C-alpha positions as CSV (number, residue, x, y, z in Angstrom):
1,M,16.2,9.0,-140.8
2,S,16.4,12.4,-142.4
3,N,18.6,13.1,-145.4
4,R,19.0,16.8,-144.5
5,R,22.5,18.3,-144.4
6,T,23.4,21.0,-141.9
7,I,24.6,24.1,-143.6
8,N,26.8,26.5,-141.8
9,A,25.8,30.2,-142.2
10,Q,29.3,31.0,-143.5
11,Q,28.8,28.6,-146.4
12,I,25.8,30.6,-147.7
13,K,26.6,33.5,-150.1
14,N,24.3,36.4,-150.5
15,A,22.8,36.6,-154.1
16,V,22.2,40.3,-153.6
17,P,24.8,42.4,-151.7
18,D,23.6,44.2,-148.6
19,L,23.1,47.8,-149.2
20,A,21.7,48.8,-145.8
21,R,23.1,48.1,-142.4
22,P,21.3,48.5,-139.0
23,L,22.3,51.6,-137.0
24,P,22.4,51.9,-133.3
25,L,19.5,54.0,-131.8
26,T,22.1,56.6,-130.8
27,A,23.0,57.3,-134.4
28,V,19.5,58.6,-135.3
29,R,17.8,61.8,-134.1
30,L,14.3,62.9,-134.9
31,T,14.2,66.7,-135.4
32,G,10.7,67.3,-136.6
33,G,7.6,65.9,-138.4
34,P,5.1,63.2,-137.4
35,L,7.7,60.8,-136.0
36,K,9.2,63.4,-133.7
37,H,5.6,64.3,-132.6
38,A,5.0,60.6,-131.8
39,Q,8.3,60.4,-129.9
40,D,7.3,63.4,-127.8
41,L,3.9,61.9,-127.0
42,D,5.6,58.6,-126.0
43,I,8.0,60.6,-123.7
44,K,5.1,62.5,-122.1
45,Y,3.3,59.2,-121.5
46,L,6.3,57.5,-120.0
47,L,7.1,60.4,-117.7
48,E,3.5,60.2,-116.3
49,L,3.9,56.6,-115.2
50,E,4.4,56.0,-111.5
51,P,7.8,54.3,-110.6
52,D,6.3,52.2,-107.8
53,R,3.6,50.9,-110.1
54,M,6.1,50.1,-112.8
55,L,8.4,48.3,-110.3
56,A,5.6,46.3,-108.6
57,Y,6.1,43.3,-110.8
58,Y,9.9,43.2,-110.1
59,R,9.4,43.7,-106.4
60,K,7.0,40.7,-106.4
61,R,9.4,38.6,-108.4
62,A,12.2,39.5,-105.9
63,G,10.0,38.3,-103.0
64,L,9.3,41.9,-101.8
65,E,6.0,43.5,-101.1
66,P,5.0,45.9,-104.0
67,K,4.7,49.5,-102.9
68,A,1.8,50.0,-105.3
69,T,-0.5,48.0,-107.5
70,G,1.2,47.2,-110.7
71,Y,0.0,48.3,-114.1
72,G,-1.9,45.8,-116.2
73,G,-2.0,45.1,-119.9
74,W,1.0,46.3,-121.9
75,D,2.4,48.1,-118.9
76,G,2.2,45.0,-116.7
77,D,4.7,42.3,-115.9
78,G,7.6,44.7,-116.2
79,R,7.5,45.0,-120.0
80,N,7.4,48.8,-120.0
81,L,10.9,49.1,-118.5
82,T,12.2,47.7,-121.7
83,S,10.2,50.4,-123.6
84,C,11.6,53.1,-121.3
85,W,15.2,51.9,-121.9
86,L,14.7,51.9,-125.7
87,R,13.1,55.3,-125.6
88,R,16.0,56.7,-123.5
89,A,18.5,55.1,-125.9
90,G,16.8,56.8,-128.8
91,I,16.7,60.2,-127.1
92,D,19.9,60.9,-125.4
93,G,22.3,58.1,-126.4
94,G,21.5,55.8,-123.5
């Protein structure tokens, strides 16, 4: 039998106080520089994707016939829709 005690997260005190807190994507705007350039390239790429190909995986999962062949690799299996949502949230507040 194990001798371990279960510790509740509320019982643990931080040794170092938190100085930074996470921000929602809507609180950050890129206005220039290499990160803005990368964001613009991502937007261009996402806008070039074909909706029917992006939705092929979801149509198949729903028992419907896909209207086009789905993307493979990173863009396959519906994963890119999450990327699109995150990109939108970071651009216009979701």
